[in-house]
Rosetta silent file (secondary structure, phi, psi, omega in degrees, C-alpha in Angstrom):
SEQUENCE: XXXXXXXXXXXXXXXXXXXXXXXXXXXXXXXXXXXXXXXXXXXXXXXXXXXXXXXXXXXXXXXXXXXXXXXXXXXXXXXXXXXXXXXXXXXXXXXXXXXXXXXXXXXXXX
SCORE:     score description
SCORE:     0.000 S_00000001
   1 L     0.000  143.105  179.881  150.445   76.973   90.333 S_00000001
   2 E  -129.770  143.826  172.810  147.810   77.727   92.933 S_00000001
   3 E  -111.906  133.548 -179.402  145.802   80.839   93.726 S_00000001
   4 E  -112.257  128.708 -179.990  144.682   81.298   97.327 S_00000001
   5 E  -123.068  125.957 -175.597  141.624   83.422   98.088 S_00000001
   6 L   -97.832 -156.902 -175.365  140.786   84.312  101.685 S_00000001
   7 H   -50.891  126.605  177.121  137.876   85.794  103.613 S_00000001
   8 H    53.230   28.740  177.336  135.361   87.526  101.355 S_00000001
   9 H    58.397   27.558  179.624  137.815   87.258   98.461 S_00000001
  10 L   -86.938  -41.447 -179.529  139.916   90.131   99.869 S_00000001
  11 L   -94.221  117.867  179.119  143.219   88.295  100.325 S_00000001
  12 E  -128.689  124.808 -179.376  144.520   86.823   97.064 S_00000001
  13 E  -140.074  166.861  178.204  147.970   85.221   96.804 S_00000001
  14 E  -117.059  153.977  175.517  149.838   82.702   94.646 S_00000001
  15 E  -145.828  152.160 -179.789  151.838   79.589   95.555 S_00000001
  16 L   -85.869  -23.794 -176.593  153.867   77.087   93.556 S_00000001
  17 L  -128.993  162.488  177.073  152.816   74.003   95.571 S_00000001
  18 H   -65.269  -41.510 -179.874  149.692   72.770   97.312 S_00000001
  19 H   -65.967  -34.211  174.159  151.443   72.772  100.691 S_00000001
  20 H   -64.419  -41.809  177.734  152.569   76.350  100.050 S_00000001
  21 H   -65.300  -42.531  179.984  148.975   77.241   99.198 S_00000001
  22 H   -63.201  -40.725  178.713  147.681   75.418  102.275 S_00000001
  23 H   -59.307  -45.886  177.790  150.133   77.258  104.515 S_00000001
  24 H   -66.545  -46.977 -178.841  148.898   80.619  103.198 S_00000001
  25 H   -58.909  -40.366  178.620  145.240   79.511  103.228 S_00000001
  26 H   -59.677  -45.553 -177.184  145.576   78.384  106.837 S_00000001
  27 H   -69.360  -40.670 -174.749  146.893   81.796  107.899 S_00000001
  28 H   -94.084  -11.778 -176.584  144.405   83.929  105.966 S_00000001
  29 H  -134.080  -57.910 -173.249  141.323   81.719  106.203 S_00000001
  30 H   -64.338  -48.893 -178.806  141.315   78.570  108.349 S_00000001
  31 H   -63.383  -46.077  176.430  142.861   80.087  111.468 S_00000001
  32 H   -59.580  -39.456  178.405  140.637   83.230  111.399 S_00000001
  33 H   -63.946  -40.919  178.290  137.519   81.078  110.935 S_00000001
  34 H   -63.364  -27.284  179.208  138.615   78.925  113.893 S_00000001
  35 L   -88.406    7.960  175.039  138.900   82.114  115.950 S_00000001
  36 L    94.385    2.853  178.504  135.280   83.011  115.191 S_00000001
  37 L   -87.860   65.809 -172.383  135.815   85.455  112.313 S_00000001
  38 L  -104.730  115.790  175.986  133.352   83.547  110.179 S_00000001
  39 L   -70.594  160.814 -179.065  131.516   85.373  107.379 S_00000001
  40 L   -56.525  -36.168 -176.634  127.929   84.399  106.639 S_00000001
  41 L  -110.012   46.228 -174.755  128.949   82.654  103.429 S_00000001
  42 H   -63.337  -20.686  179.957  132.183   81.063  104.679 S_00000001
  43 H   -66.426  -25.271 -174.410  131.538   77.912  102.657 S_00000001
  44 H  -128.697   13.196  179.985  132.185   79.803   99.412 S_00000001
  45 H   -99.512  -13.344  178.933  134.305   82.850  100.257 S_00000001
  46 L  -129.348  137.561 -179.054  137.664   81.128  100.611 S_00000001
  47 E  -159.162  163.993  168.523  139.266   78.632   98.293 S_00000001
  48 E  -111.498  130.100  179.827  142.423   77.270   96.735 S_00000001
  49 E  -110.895  123.580  174.513  142.384   77.244   92.961 S_00000001
  50 E   -86.880  125.110 -177.249  144.609   74.827   91.049 S_00000001
  51 E  -109.897  109.438 -179.637  145.692   76.439   87.799 S_00000001
  52 L  -100.620 -178.717  179.862  146.653   73.938   85.125 S_00000001
  53 L   -69.888  -33.138 -175.966  147.762   74.295   81.520 S_00000001
  54 L  -120.948   -7.229 -177.403  144.299   73.545   80.142 S_00000001
  55 L  -158.189  160.067  172.752  141.929   73.909   83.104 S_00000001
  56 E  -129.722  154.753  176.694  141.465   75.361   86.571 S_00000001
  57 E  -150.149  150.953 -177.868  139.436   74.101   89.490 S_00000001
  58 E  -111.580  147.059  171.710  138.626   75.365   92.961 S_00000001
  59 E  -123.006  110.343 -177.657  138.528   73.643   96.309 S_00000001
  60 E   -77.208  165.424 -172.578  136.467   75.685   98.769 S_00000001
  61 H   -40.991  -53.715 -175.401  137.145   75.945  102.504 S_00000001
  62 H   -62.369  -33.827 -178.995  135.283   72.883  103.799 S_00000001
  63 H   -77.538  -35.193  174.933  136.916   70.617  101.217 S_00000001
  64 H   -60.567  -49.281 -177.935  140.385   72.113  101.749 S_00000001
  65 H   -62.823  -45.870 -179.590  140.073   71.525  105.484 S_00000001
  66 H   -60.480  -46.050  179.916  138.657   68.006  105.051 S_00000001
  67 H   -65.588  -42.501 -179.356  141.397   67.004  102.600 S_00000001
  68 H   -61.018  -38.853  176.935  144.161   68.520  104.732 S_00000001
  69 H   -67.224  -48.087 -178.521  142.995   66.512  107.736 S_00000001
  70 H   -60.954  -36.311 -178.460  142.625   63.322  105.673 S_00000001
  71 L   -83.908   -0.997  179.484  146.094   63.818  104.137 S_00000001
  72 L    77.902   19.573  179.741  147.672   64.386  107.562 S_00000001
  73 L   -90.018  -21.576  174.663  148.498   68.028  106.846 S_00000001
  74 E  -128.283  132.311  178.104  146.309   69.325  109.685 S_00000001
  75 E  -137.339  129.476 -177.181  146.044   67.614  113.049 S_00000001
  76 L    53.603   37.872  176.422  144.024   68.948  115.993 S_00000001
  77 L    77.971    3.734 -178.033  143.311   72.106  113.999 S_00000001
  78 E  -121.115  148.813  174.673  146.996   72.943  113.457 S_00000001
  79 E   -63.748  140.073  177.794  149.302   72.544  110.484 S_00000001
  80 L   -91.275  129.875  177.673  151.620   69.556  110.793 S_00000001
  81 L  -109.214  138.189   -4.438  155.295   70.347  110.266 S_00000001
  82 L   -79.309  147.636  176.623  156.937   69.556  108.013 S_00000001
  83 L   -74.006  128.064  179.959  154.174   69.728  105.427 S_00000001
  84 L  -106.806  123.476 -177.324  154.579   66.904  102.919 S_00000001
  85 L   -60.343  125.983  174.777  153.225   67.588   99.427 S_00000001
  86 L   -63.690  159.146  178.372  150.393   65.189   98.491 S_00000001
  87 L   -67.526  156.869  177.128  150.846   63.184   95.315 S_00000001
  88 H   -59.170  -39.747  179.076  149.592   64.643   92.048 S_00000001
  89 H   -60.366  -45.287  178.307  147.119   61.754   91.852 S_00000001
  90 H   -64.208  -40.455  179.269  145.690   62.604   95.289 S_00000001
  91 H   -65.422  -43.961  178.089  145.454   66.289   94.410 S_00000001
  92 H   -60.955  -45.056 -179.718  143.679   65.584   91.117 S_00000001
  93 H   -61.365  -45.059 -176.587  141.251   63.243   92.880 S_00000001
  94 H   -72.678  -39.753  176.342  140.466   65.717   95.652 S_00000001
  95 H   -65.490  -37.834  177.190  140.105   68.774   93.422 S_00000001
  96 H   -64.450  -47.037  178.773  137.842   66.723   91.132 S_00000001
  97 H   -58.576  -46.991 -179.393  135.779   65.483   94.079 S_00000001
  98 H   -62.540  -39.789  178.445  135.450   68.998   95.480 S_00000001
  99 H   -62.837  -43.417  178.884  134.398   70.331   92.079 S_00000001
 100 H   -65.264  -45.107 -179.975  131.696   67.705   91.698 S_00000001
 101 H   -63.319  -38.412  176.986  130.405   68.261   95.250 S_00000001
 102 H   -64.329  -44.386 -179.832  130.327   72.018   94.683 S_00000001
 103 H   -62.748  -42.941  178.912  128.444   71.569   91.414 S_00000001
 104 H   -61.083  -41.901  179.598  125.919   69.232   93.047 S_00000001
 105 H   -63.728  -40.509 -179.324  125.374   71.764   95.831 S_00000001
 106 H   -71.594  -40.156 -176.324  124.798   74.639   93.419 S_00000001
 107 H   -84.054  -15.781 -179.265  122.552   72.669   91.092 S_00000001
 108 L    76.410   17.588  179.150  120.613   70.962   93.841 S_00000001
 109 L   -74.711  150.231  178.450  121.212   67.528   92.329 S_00000001
 110 L  -128.100    0.000    0.000  120.965   64.495   94.588 S_00000001
């Protein structure tokens, strides 16, 4: 299960798959940001949250966009159809990576 949070945490929706979450996130966050509707704190106002049985983790906008491009889900700023669900292993790796990078940024660790 995934929770999608858009600009300034106003739009909140749920999705069963990462590609479903990405599709929603693209519409409520990535596309508006690309059109110049960028809040001052856009790095931390939109995210996809993976909700597991024992833990949850968030992937904020820059990491969602970076992963989607790397995974071939976004090309030239547009969603690629059909969206193919990344493997569980890839999702775990990317959510973990994003969590660590977010923590480093907040804590100021280098």
